[in-house]
PDB file of N, CA, C and O in Angstrom:
ATOM      1  N   MET A   1     134.174   9.975   0.343  1.00  0.00           N
ATOM      2  CA  MET A   1     133.096   9.436   1.123  1.00  0.00           C
ATOM      3  C   MET A   1     131.974  10.465   1.193  1.00  0.00           C
ATOM      4  O   MET A   1     132.220  11.663   1.336  1.00  0.00           O
ATOM      5  N   ALA A   2     130.751   9.985   1.090  1.00  0.00           N
ATOM      6  CA  ALA A   2     129.590  10.871   1.160  1.00  0.00           C
ATOM      7  C   ALA A   2     129.388  11.350   2.588  1.00  0.00           C
ATOM      8  O   ALA A   2     129.736  10.651   3.540  1.00  0.00           O
ATOM      9  N   TRP A   3     128.832  12.527   2.733  1.00  0.00           N
ATOM     10  CA  TRP A   3     128.535  13.072   4.046  1.00  0.00           C
ATOM     11  C   TRP A   3     127.038  13.287   4.134  1.00  0.00           C
ATOM     12  O   TRP A   3     126.439  13.939   3.278  1.00  0.00           O
ATOM     13  N   ILE A   4     126.448  12.741   5.165  1.00  0.00           N
ATOM     14  CA  ILE A   4     125.019  12.872   5.378  1.00  0.00           C
ATOM     15  C   ILE A   4     124.801  13.458   6.767  1.00  0.00           C
ATOM     16  O   ILE A   4     125.324  12.941   7.753  1.00  0.00           O
ATOM     17  N   HIS A   5     124.025  14.543   6.842  1.00  0.00           N
ATOM     18  CA  HIS A   5     123.706  15.136   8.138  1.00  0.00           C
ATOM     19  C   HIS A   5     122.811  14.170   8.904  1.00  0.00           C
ATOM     20  O   HIS A   5     121.802  13.702   8.376  1.00  0.00           O
ATOM     21  N   THR A   6     123.172  13.878  10.127  1.00  0.00           N
ATOM     22  CA  THR A   6     122.373  12.992  10.965  1.00  0.00           C
ATOM     23  C   THR A   6     122.037  13.690  12.278  1.00  0.00           C
ATOM     24  O   THR A   6     122.695  14.650  12.678  1.00  0.00           O
ATOM     25  N   THR A   7     121.013  13.192  12.927  1.00  0.00           N
ATOM     26  CA  THR A   7     120.625  13.680  14.247  1.00  0.00           C
ATOM     27  C   THR A   7     121.133  12.685  15.283  1.00  0.00           C
ATOM     28  O   THR A   7     120.839  11.492  15.204  1.00  0.00           O
ATOM     29  N   ASN A   8     121.891  13.175  16.249  1.00  0.00           N
ATOM     30  CA  ASN A   8     122.401  12.310  17.317  1.00  0.00           C
ATOM     31  C   ASN A   8     121.256  11.847  18.202  1.00  0.00           C
ATOM     32  O   ASN A   8     120.206  12.487  18.267  1.00  0.00           O
ATOM     33  N   LEU A   9     121.468  10.733  18.881  1.00  0.00           N
ATOM     34  CA  LEU A   9     120.481  10.211  19.818  1.00  0.00           C
ATOM     35  C   LEU A   9     120.106  11.264  20.856  1.00  0.00           C
ATOM     36  O   LEU A   9     118.935  11.424  21.200  1.00  0.00           O
ATOM     37  N   GLU A  10     121.110  11.976  21.347  1.00  0.00           N
ATOM     38  CA  GLU A  10     120.878  12.982  22.389  1.00  0.00           C
ATOM     39  C   GLU A  10     119.997  14.138  21.908  1.00  0.00           C
ATOM     40  O   GLU A  10     119.325  14.781  22.715  1.00  0.00           O
ATOM     41  N   ASP A  11     119.995  14.403  20.606  1.00  0.00           N
ATOM     42  CA  ASP A  11     119.234  15.514  20.041  1.00  0.00           C
ATOM     43  C   ASP A  11     117.896  15.089  19.437  1.00  0.00           C
ATOM     44  O   ASP A  11     117.096  15.937  19.041  1.00  0.00           O
ATOM     45  N   ALA A  12     117.654  13.791  19.366  1.00  0.00           N
ATOM     46  CA  ALA A  12     116.428  13.289  18.731  1.00  0.00           C
ATOM     47  C   ALA A  12     115.210  13.600  19.598  1.00  0.00           C
ATOM     48  O   ALA A  12     115.283  13.620  20.827  1.00  0.00           O
ATOM     49  N   GLN A  13     114.089  13.840  18.917  1.00  0.00           N
ATOM     50  CA  GLN A  13     112.834  14.143  19.611  1.00  0.00           C
ATOM     51  C   GLN A  13     111.687  13.431  18.898  1.00  0.00           C
ATOM     52  O   GLN A  13     111.814  13.019  17.745  1.00  0.00           O
ATOM     53  N   GLY A  14     110.581  13.295  19.596  1.00  0.00           N
ATOM     54  CA  GLY A  14     109.351  12.780  18.997  1.00  0.00           C
ATOM     55  C   GLY A  14     109.503  11.395  18.397  1.00  0.00           C
ATOM     56  O   GLY A  14     110.075  10.490  19.005  1.00  0.00           O
ATOM     57  N   GLN A  15     108.971  11.250  17.173  1.00  0.00           N
ATOM     58  CA  GLN A  15     108.967   9.957  16.483  1.00  0.00           C
ATOM     59  C   GLN A  15     110.383   9.437  16.262  1.00  0.00           C
ATOM     60  O   GLN A  15     110.634   8.240  16.403  1.00  0.00           O
ATOM     61  N   LEU A  16     111.309  10.329  15.917  1.00  0.00           N
ATOM     62  CA  LEU A  16     112.684   9.896  15.685  1.00  0.00           C
ATOM     63  C   LEU A  16     113.284   9.311  16.961  1.00  0.00           C
ATOM     64  O   LEU A  16     113.949   8.277  16.902  1.00  0.00           O
ATOM     65  N   LEU A  17     113.069   9.936  18.091  1.00  0.00           N
ATOM     66  CA  LEU A  17     113.576   9.419  19.357  1.00  0.00           C
ATOM     67  C   LEU A  17     112.964   8.057  19.666  1.00  0.00           C
ATOM     68  O   LEU A  17     113.669   7.147  20.102  1.00  0.00           O
ATOM     69  N   ASP A  18     111.664   7.910  19.444  1.00  0.00           N
ATOM     70  CA  ASP A  18     111.006   6.619  19.675  1.00  0.00           C
ATOM     71  C   ASP A  18     111.632   5.526  18.812  1.00  0.00           C
ATOM     72  O   ASP A  18     111.880   4.417  19.285  1.00  0.00           O
ATOM     73  N   LEU A  19     111.882   5.845  17.551  1.00  0.00           N
ATOM     74  CA  LEU A  19     112.488   4.866  16.638  1.00  0.00           C
ATOM     75  C   LEU A  19     113.934   4.572  17.036  1.00  0.00           C
ATOM     76  O   LEU A  19     114.363   3.418  17.005  1.00  0.00           O
ATOM     77  N   TYR A  20     114.675   5.595  17.404  1.00  0.00           N
ATOM     78  CA  TYR A  20     116.048   5.394  17.847  1.00  0.00           C
ATOM     79  C   TYR A  20     116.079   4.441  19.046  1.00  0.00           C
ATOM     80  O   TYR A  20     116.925   3.550  19.111  1.00  0.00           O
ATOM     81  N   GLN A  21     115.172   4.628  19.976  1.00  0.00           N
ATOM     82  CA  GLN A  21     115.157   3.769  21.160  1.00  0.00           C
ATOM     83  C   GLN A  21     114.882   2.323  20.788  1.00  0.00           C
ATOM     84  O   GLN A  21     115.403   1.413  21.433  1.00  0.00           O
ATOM     85  N   LYS A  22     114.077   2.094  19.764  1.00  0.00           N
ATOM     86  CA  LYS A  22     113.819   0.733  19.280  1.00  0.00           C
ATOM     87  C   LYS A  22     115.051   0.162  18.571  1.00  0.00           C
ATOM     88  O   LYS A  22     115.243  -1.054  18.532  1.00  0.00           O
ATOM     89  N   ALA A  23     115.885   1.047  18.010  1.00  0.00           N
ATOM     90  CA  ALA A  23     117.030   0.620  17.215  1.00  0.00           C
ATOM     91  C   ALA A  23     118.317   0.466  18.033  1.00  0.00           C
ATOM     92  O   ALA A  23     119.334   0.025  17.498  1.00  0.00           O
ATOM     93  N   LEU A  24     118.287   0.819  19.302  1.00  0.00           N
ATOM     94  CA  LEU A  24     119.503   0.720  20.121  1.00  0.00           C
ATOM     95  C   LEU A  24     120.007  -0.712  20.178  1.00  0.00           C
ATOM     96  O   LEU A  24     119.226  -1.655  20.302  1.00  0.00           O
ATOM     97  N   ASP A  25     121.312  -0.861  20.085  1.00  0.00           N
ATOM     98  CA  ASP A  25     121.933  -2.176  20.213  1.00  0.00           C
ATOM     99  C   ASP A  25     121.704  -2.664  21.641  1.00  0.00           C
ATOM    100  O   ASP A  25     122.103  -1.988  22.589  1.00  0.00           O
ATOM    101  N   PRO A  26     121.069  -3.823  21.814  1.00  0.00           N
ATOM    102  CA  PRO A  26     120.773  -4.280  23.165  1.00  0.00           C
ATOM    103  C   PRO A  26     122.024  -4.589  23.990  1.00  0.00           C
ATOM    104  O   PRO A  26     121.993  -4.493  25.217  1.00  0.00           O
ATOM    105  N   ALA A  27     123.095  -4.950  23.343  1.00  0.00           N
ATOM    106  CA  ALA A  27     124.320  -5.293  24.070  1.00  0.00           C
ATOM    107  C   ALA A  27     125.076  -4.055  24.539  1.00  0.00           C
ATOM    108  O   ALA A  27     125.576  -4.016  25.663  1.00  0.00           O
ATOM    109  N   SER A  28     125.159  -3.044  23.675  1.00  0.00           N
ATOM    110  CA  SER A  28     125.969  -1.867  23.997  1.00  0.00           C
ATOM    111  C   SER A  28     125.144  -0.651  24.412  1.00  0.00           C
ATOM    112  O   SER A  28     125.658   0.267  25.051  1.00  0.00           O
ATOM    113  N   GLY A  29     123.866  -0.650  24.045  1.00  0.00           N
ATOM    114  CA  GLY A  29     123.026   0.515  24.315  1.00  0.00           C
ATOM    115  C   GLY A  29     123.312   1.672  23.374  1.00  0.00           C
ATOM    116  O   GLY A  29     122.834   2.786  23.590  1.00  0.00           O
ATOM    117  N   LYS A  30     124.092   1.412  22.330  1.00  0.00           N
ATOM    118  CA  LYS A  30     124.462   2.465  21.371  1.00  0.00           C
ATOM    119  C   LYS A  30     123.617   2.356  20.106  1.00  0.00           C
ATOM    120  O   LYS A  30     123.015   1.321  19.820  1.00  0.00           O
ATOM    121  N   LEU A  31     123.592   3.451  19.365  1.00  0.00           N
ATOM    122  CA  LEU A  31     122.880   3.505  18.097  1.00  0.00           C
ATOM    123  C   LEU A  31     123.880   3.314  16.969  1.00  0.00           C
ATOM    124  O   LEU A  31     124.848   4.068  16.860  1.00  0.00           O
ATOM    125  N   ASP A  32     123.653   2.310  16.129  1.00  0.00           N
ATOM    126  CA  ASP A  32     124.549   2.066  14.996  1.00  0.00           C
ATOM    127  C   ASP A  32     124.449   3.204  13.989  1.00  0.00           C
ATOM    128  O   ASP A  32     123.377   3.776  13.791  1.00  0.00           O
ATOM    129  N   ASN A  33     125.566   3.524  13.358  1.00  0.00           N
ATOM    130  CA  ASN A  33     125.592   4.597  12.359  1.00  0.00           C
ATOM    131  C   ASN A  33     124.582   4.359  11.243  1.00  0.00           C
ATOM    132  O   ASN A  33     123.960   5.302  10.752  1.00  0.00           O
ATOM    133  N   ILE A  34     124.418   3.105  10.844  1.00  0.00           N
ATOM    134  CA  ILE A  34     123.497   2.798   9.747  1.00  0.00           C
ATOM    135  C   ILE A  34     122.070   3.214  10.105  1.00  0.00           C
ATOM    136  O   ILE A  34     121.278   3.541   9.221  1.00  0.00           O
ATOM    137  N   MET A  35     121.745   3.202  11.387  1.00  0.00           N
ATOM    138  CA  MET A  35     120.407   3.624  11.812  1.00  0.00           C
ATOM    139  C   MET A  35     120.301   5.150  11.856  1.00  0.00           C
ATOM    140  O   MET A  35     119.272   5.705  11.471  1.00  0.00           O
ATOM    141  N   SER A  36     121.343   5.829  12.318  1.00  0.00           N
ATOM    142  CA  SER A  36     121.283   7.293  12.398  1.00  0.00           C
ATOM    143  C   SER A  36     121.281   7.942  11.018  1.00  0.00           C
ATOM    144  O   SER A  36     120.859   9.091  10.881  1.00  0.00           O
ATOM    145  N   ILE A  37     121.741   7.233  10.002  1.00  0.00           N
ATOM    146  CA  ILE A  37     121.695   7.747   8.628  1.00  0.00           C
ATOM    147  C   ILE A  37     120.259   8.070   8.238  1.00  0.00           C
ATOM    148  O   ILE A  37     120.014   8.971   7.436  1.00  0.00           O
ATOM    149  N   HIS A  38     119.312   7.330   8.810  1.00  0.00           N
ATOM    150  CA  HIS A  38     117.897   7.519   8.480  1.00  0.00           C
ATOM    151  C   HIS A  38     117.245   8.685   9.206  1.00  0.00           C
ATOM    152  O   HIS A  38     116.041   8.897   9.062  1.00  0.00           O
ATOM    153  N   SER A  39     118.003   9.439   9.977  1.00  0.00           N
ATOM    154  CA  SER A  39     117.390  10.486  10.800  1.00  0.00           C
ATOM    155  C   SER A  39     116.668  11.554   9.977  1.00  0.00           C
ATOM    156  O   SER A  39     115.753  12.205  10.482  1.00  0.00           O
ATOM    157  N   ALA A  40     117.058  11.738   8.744  1.00  0.00           N
ATOM    158  CA  ALA A  40     116.375  12.722   7.897  1.00  0.00           C
ATOM    159  C   ALA A  40     115.003  12.224   7.451  1.00  0.00           C
ATOM    160  O   ALA A  40     114.162  13.003   7.003  1.00  0.00           O
ATOM    161  N   SER A  41     114.790  10.918   7.580  1.00  0.00           N
ATOM    162  CA  SER A  41     113.510  10.333   7.165  1.00  0.00           C
ATOM    163  C   SER A  41     113.094   9.266   8.168  1.00  0.00           C
ATOM    164  O   SER A  41     113.416   8.092   7.985  1.00  0.00           O
ATOM    165  N   PRO A  42     112.387   9.650   9.217  1.00  0.00           N
ATOM    166  CA  PRO A  42     111.940   8.651  10.183  1.00  0.00           C
ATOM    167  C   PRO A  42     111.144   7.507   9.547  1.00  0.00           C
ATOM    168  O   PRO A  42     111.194   6.377  10.032  1.00  0.00           O
ATOM    169  N   ALA A  43     110.415   7.791   8.474  1.00  0.00           N
ATOM    170  CA  ALA A  43     109.684   6.724   7.784  1.00  0.00           C
ATOM    171  C   ALA A  43     110.652   5.695   7.214  1.00  0.00           C
ATOM    172  O   ALA A  43     110.365   4.498   7.226  1.00  0.00           O
ATOM    173  N   GLY A  44     111.799   6.154   6.715  1.00  0.00           N
ATOM    174  CA  GLY A  44     112.824   5.236   6.220  1.00  0.00           C
ATOM    175  C   GLY A  44     113.415   4.399   7.339  1.00  0.00           C
ATOM    176  O   GLY A  44     113.683   3.211   7.159  1.00  0.00           O
ATOM    177  N   LEU A  45     113.620   5.019   8.499  1.00  0.00           N
ATOM    178  CA  LEU A  45     114.132   4.291   9.659  1.00  0.00           C
ATOM    179  C   LEU A  45     113.120   3.241  10.108  1.00  0.00           C
ATOM    180  O   LEU A  45     113.495   2.111  10.422  1.00  0.00           O
ATOM    181  N   ALA A  46     111.846   3.607  10.138  1.00  0.00           N
ATOM    182  CA  ALA A  46     110.804   2.658  10.527  1.00  0.00           C
ATOM    183  C   ALA A  46     110.786   1.464   9.575  1.00  0.00           C
ATOM    184  O   ALA A  46     110.655   0.322  10.014  1.00  0.00           O
ATOM    185  N   ALA A  47     110.916   1.724   8.282  1.00  0.00           N
ATOM    186  CA  ALA A  47     110.940   0.639   7.294  1.00  0.00           C
ATOM    187  C   ALA A  47     112.178  -0.237   7.470  1.00  0.00           C
ATOM    188  O   ALA A  47     112.095  -1.461   7.361  1.00  0.00           O
ATOM    189  N   HIS A  48     113.320   0.382   7.741  1.00  0.00           N
ATOM    190  CA  HIS A  48     114.560  -0.363   7.961  1.00  0.00           C
ATOM    191  C   HIS A  48     114.412  -1.280   9.171  1.00  0.00           C
ATOM    192  O   HIS A  48     114.793  -2.450   9.116  1.00  0.00           O
ATOM    193  N   LEU A  49     113.865  -0.756  10.254  1.00  0.00           N
ATOM    194  CA  LEU A  49     113.669  -1.556  11.466  1.00  0.00           C
ATOM    195  C   LEU A  49     112.712  -2.719  11.218  1.00  0.00           C
ATOM    196  O   LEU A  49     112.927  -3.828  11.707  1.00  0.00           O
ATOM    197  N   GLU A  50     111.663  -2.455  10.460  1.00  0.00           N
ATOM    198  CA  GLU A  50     110.693  -3.509  10.145  1.00  0.00           C
ATOM    199  C   GLU A  50     111.339  -4.611   9.304  1.00  0.00           C
ATOM    200  O   GLU A  50     111.127  -5.797   9.558  1.00  0.00           O
ATOM    201  N   LEU A  51     112.127  -4.216   8.306  1.00  0.00           N
ATOM    202  CA  LEU A  51     112.822  -5.195   7.471  1.00  0.00           C
ATOM    203  C   LEU A  51     113.825  -5.989   8.294  1.00  0.00           C
ATOM    204  O   LEU A  51     113.882  -7.214   8.191  1.00  0.00           O
ATOM    205  N   TYR A  52     114.617  -5.299   9.111  1.00  0.00           N
ATOM    206  CA  TYR A  52     115.609  -5.975   9.947  1.00  0.00           C
ATOM    207  C   TYR A  52     114.929  -6.993  10.861  1.00  0.00           C
ATOM    208  O   TYR A  52     115.395  -8.124  10.999  1.00  0.00           O
ATOM    209  N   THR A  53     113.834  -6.584  11.476  1.00  0.00           N
ATOM    210  CA  THR A  53     113.117  -7.472  12.382  1.00  0.00           C
ATOM    211  C   THR A  53     112.597  -8.694  11.629  1.00  0.00           C
ATOM    212  O   THR A  53     112.705  -9.816  12.124  1.00  0.00           O
ATOM    213  N   ALA A  54     112.044  -8.491  10.455  1.00  0.00           N
ATOM    214  CA  ALA A  54     111.520  -9.602   9.666  1.00  0.00           C
ATOM    215  C   ALA A  54     112.629 -10.574   9.265  1.00  0.00           C
ATOM    216  O   ALA A  54     112.441 -11.790   9.305  1.00  0.00           O
ATOM    217  N   VAL A  55     113.769 -10.038   8.883  1.00  0.00           N
ATOM    218  CA  VAL A  55     114.875 -10.880   8.429  1.00  0.00           C
ATOM    219  C   VAL A  55     115.560 -11.597   9.593  1.00  0.00           C
ATOM    220  O   VAL A  55     115.863 -12.787   9.511  1.00  0.00           O
ATOM    221  N   MET A  56     115.799 -10.859  10.670  1.00  0.00           N
ATOM    222  CA  MET A  56     116.586 -11.428  11.766  1.00  0.00           C
ATOM    223  C   MET A  56     115.776 -12.236  12.772  1.00  0.00           C
ATOM    224  O   MET A  56     116.345 -13.040  13.510  1.00  0.00           O
ATOM    225  N   ARG A  57     114.479 -12.041  12.816  1.00  0.00           N
ATOM    226  CA  ARG A  57     113.677 -12.758  13.813  1.00  0.00           C
ATOM    227  C   ARG A  57     112.518 -13.528  13.218  1.00  0.00           C
ATOM    228  O   ARG A  57     111.823 -14.254  13.929  1.00  0.00           O
ATOM    229  N   GLY A  58     112.302 -13.378  11.928  1.00  0.00           N
ATOM    230  CA  GLY A  58     111.090 -13.924  11.327  1.00  0.00           C
ATOM    231  C   GLY A  58     111.146 -15.358  10.858  1.00  0.00           C
ATOM    232  O   GLY A  58     110.118 -15.901  10.454  1.00  0.00           O
ATOM    233  N   THR A  59     112.292 -15.990  10.895  1.00  0.00           N
ATOM    234  CA  THR A  59     112.415 -17.348  10.392  1.00  0.00           C
ATOM    235  C   THR A  59     112.783 -18.289  11.532  1.00  0.00           C
ATOM    236  O   THR A  59     113.887 -18.219  12.072  1.00  0.00           O
ATOM    237  N   ALA A  60     111.873 -19.150  11.886  1.00  0.00           N
ATOM    238  CA  ALA A  60     112.106 -20.056  13.018  1.00  0.00           C
ATOM    239  C   ALA A  60     113.139 -21.136  12.697  1.00  0.00           C
ATOM    240  O   ALA A  60     113.684 -21.755  13.610  1.00  0.00           O
ATOM    241  N   SER A  61     113.411 -21.368  11.430  1.00  0.00           N
ATOM    242  CA  SER A  61     114.319 -22.451  11.056  1.00  0.00           C
ATOM    243  C   SER A  61     115.795 -22.094  11.230  1.00  0.00           C
ATOM    244  O   SER A  61     116.647 -22.981  11.179  1.00  0.00           O
ATOM    245  N   LEU A  62     116.114 -20.819  11.433  1.00  0.00           N
ATOM    246  CA  LEU A  62     117.497 -20.395  11.661  1.00  0.00           C
ATOM    247  C   LEU A  62     117.595 -19.661  12.988  1.00  0.00           C
ATOM    248  O   LEU A  62     116.774 -18.796  13.293  1.00  0.00           O
ATOM    249  N   ARG A  63     118.601 -20.011  13.768  1.00  0.00           N
ATOM    250  CA  ARG A  63     118.836 -19.288  15.011  1.00  0.00           C
ATOM    251  C   ARG A  63     119.352 -17.882  14.687  1.00  0.00           C
ATOM    252  O   ARG A  63     119.941 -17.656  13.630  1.00  0.00           O
ATOM    253  N   LYS A  64     119.123 -16.942  15.608  1.00  0.00           N
ATOM    254  CA  LYS A  64     119.571 -15.561  15.387  1.00  0.00           C
ATOM    255  C   LYS A  64     121.083 -15.504  15.180  1.00  0.00           C
ATOM    256  O   LYS A  64     121.564 -14.744  14.339  1.00  0.00           O
ATOM    257  N   VAL A  65     121.826 -16.291  15.929  1.00  0.00           N
ATOM    258  CA  VAL A  65     123.287 -16.286  15.776  1.00  0.00           C
ATOM    259  C   VAL A  65     123.681 -16.719  14.361  1.00  0.00           C
ATOM    260  O   VAL A  65     124.640 -16.191  13.799  1.00  0.00           O
ATOM    261  N   ASP A  66     122.950 -17.675  13.781  1.00  0.00           N
ATOM    262  CA  ASP A  66     123.239 -18.106  12.409  1.00  0.00           C
ATOM    263  C   ASP A  66     122.936 -16.994  11.412  1.00  0.00           C
ATOM    264  O   ASP A  66     123.683 -16.792  10.455  1.00  0.00           O
ATOM    265  N   ARG A  67     121.842 -16.274  11.637  1.00  0.00           N
ATOM    266  CA  ARG A  67     121.510 -15.152  10.756  1.00  0.00           C
ATOM    267  C   ARG A  67     122.590 -14.078  10.828  1.00  0.00           C
ATOM    268  O   ARG A  67     122.987 -13.516   9.808  1.00  0.00           O
ATOM    269  N   GLU A  68     123.063 -13.797  12.044  1.00  0.00           N
ATOM    270  CA  GLU A  68     124.120 -12.798  12.224  1.00  0.00           C
ATOM    271  C   GLU A  68     125.401 -13.238  11.517  1.00  0.00           C
ATOM    272  O   GLU A  68     126.080 -12.418  10.898  1.00  0.00           O
ATOM    273  N   LEU A  69     125.729 -14.506  11.603  1.00  0.00           N
ATOM    274  CA  LEU A  69     126.929 -15.012  10.925  1.00  0.00           C
ATOM    275  C   LEU A  69     126.800 -14.908   9.409  1.00  0.00           C
ATOM    276  O   LEU A  69     127.758 -14.559   8.719  1.00  0.00           O
ATOM    277  N   ILE A  70     125.621 -15.209   8.900  1.00  0.00           N
ATOM    278  CA  ILE A  70     125.386 -15.066   7.456  1.00  0.00           C
ATOM    279  C   ILE A  70     125.549 -13.600   7.053  1.00  0.00           C
ATOM    280  O   ILE A  70     126.182 -13.305   6.039  1.00  0.00           O
ATOM    281  N   ALA A  71     124.986 -12.684   7.837  1.00  0.00           N
ATOM    282  CA  ALA A  71     125.117 -11.247   7.537  1.00  0.00           C
ATOM    283  C   ALA A  71     126.586 -10.828   7.562  1.00  0.00           C
ATOM    284  O   ALA A  71     127.019 -10.038   6.723  1.00  0.00           O
ATOM    285  N   LEU A  72     127.346 -11.348   8.510  1.00  0.00           N
ATOM    286  CA  LEU A  72     128.771 -11.021   8.601  1.00  0.00           C
ATOM    287  C   LEU A  72     129.527 -11.504   7.368  1.00  0.00           C
ATOM    288  O   LEU A  72     130.317 -10.756   6.792  1.00  0.00           O
ATOM    289  N   VAL A  73     129.293 -12.737   6.964  1.00  0.00           N
ATOM    290  CA  VAL A  73     129.990 -13.295   5.796  1.00  0.00           C
ATOM    291  C   VAL A  73     129.620 -12.521   4.532  1.00  0.00           C
ATOM    292  O   VAL A  73     130.488 -12.217   3.714  1.00  0.00           O
ATOM    293  N   VAL A  74     128.338 -12.201   4.369  1.00  0.00           N
ATOM    294  CA  VAL A  74     127.912 -11.435   3.193  1.00  0.00           C
ATOM    295  C   VAL A  74     128.563 -10.058   3.193  1.00  0.00           C
ATOM    296  O   VAL A  74     129.014  -9.587   2.149  1.00  0.00           O
ATOM    297  N   SER A  75     128.618  -9.407   4.353  1.00  0.00           N
ATOM    298  CA  SER A  75     129.260  -8.090   4.446  1.00  0.00           C
ATOM    299  C   SER A  75     130.730  -8.173   4.092  1.00  0.00           C
ATOM    300  O   SER A  75     131.244  -7.320   3.369  1.00  0.00           O
ATOM    301  N   GLN A  76     131.418  -9.196   4.595  1.00  0.00           N
ATOM    302  CA  GLN A  76     132.839  -9.365   4.268  1.00  0.00           C
ATOM    303  C   GLN A  76     133.018  -9.629   2.777  1.00  0.00           C
ATOM    304  O   GLN A  76     133.921  -9.073   2.151  1.00  0.00           O
ATOM    305  N   LYS A  77     132.173 -10.465   2.213  1.00  0.00           N
ATOM    306  CA  LYS A  77     132.265 -10.787   0.786  1.00  0.00           C
ATOM    307  C   LYS A  77     132.057  -9.538  -0.067  1.00  0.00           C
ATOM    308  O   LYS A  77     132.665  -9.395  -1.128  1.00  0.00           O
ATOM    309  N   ASN A  78     131.197  -8.639   0.401  1.00  0.00           N
ATOM    310  CA  ASN A  78     130.906  -7.393  -0.322  1.00  0.00           C
ATOM    311  C   ASN A  78     131.891  -6.281   0.044  1.00  0.00           C
ATOM    312  O   ASN A  78     131.717  -5.137  -0.376  1.00  0.00           O
ATOM    313  N   ASP A  79     132.915  -6.608   0.819  1.00  0.00           N
ATOM    314  CA  ASP A  79     133.912  -5.632   1.268  1.00  0.00           C
ATOM    315  C   ASP A  79     133.267  -4.486   2.027  1.00  0.00           C
ATOM    316  O   ASP A  79     133.680  -3.332   1.911  1.00  0.00           O
ATOM    317  N   CYS A  80     132.235  -4.827   2.814  1.00  0.00           N
ATOM    318  CA  CYS A  80     131.541  -3.855   3.644  1.00  0.00           C
ATOM    319  C   CYS A  80     132.213  -3.823   5.008  1.00  0.00           C
ATOM    320  O   CYS A  80     132.378  -4.867   5.639  1.00  0.00           O
ATOM    321  N   HIS A  81     132.599  -2.651   5.469  1.00  0.00           N
ATOM    322  CA  HIS A  81     133.296  -2.525   6.732  1.00  0.00           C
ATOM    323  C   HIS A  81     132.350  -2.315   7.901  1.00  0.00           C
ATOM    324  O   HIS A  81     132.802  -2.092   9.024  1.00  0.00           O
ATOM    325  N   TYR A  82     131.053  -2.382   7.664  1.00  0.00           N
ATOM    326  CA  TYR A  82     130.064  -2.215   8.718  1.00  0.00           C
ATOM    327  C   TYR A  82     130.104  -3.445   9.584  1.00  0.00           C
ATOM    328  O   TYR A  82     129.352  -3.543  10.553  1.00  0.00           O
TER     329      TYR A  82
END
């Protein structure tokens, strides 16, 4: 498994902290590992958040729960444990 140095939420400052706060899971208040992977490049995290927002909230024809279910099925099909 690859190892990537990440910055914890508690240690984040400036732009990274602002982005982390936007990326917090609203249900748990925690930061997903996939988001902290971007800590070396806040610009990458900003792009990830923008893409996620566009995909998960940008289509009025699908409810958010349906989008989440589609993401879950695709992840399972790809043998992704995230």
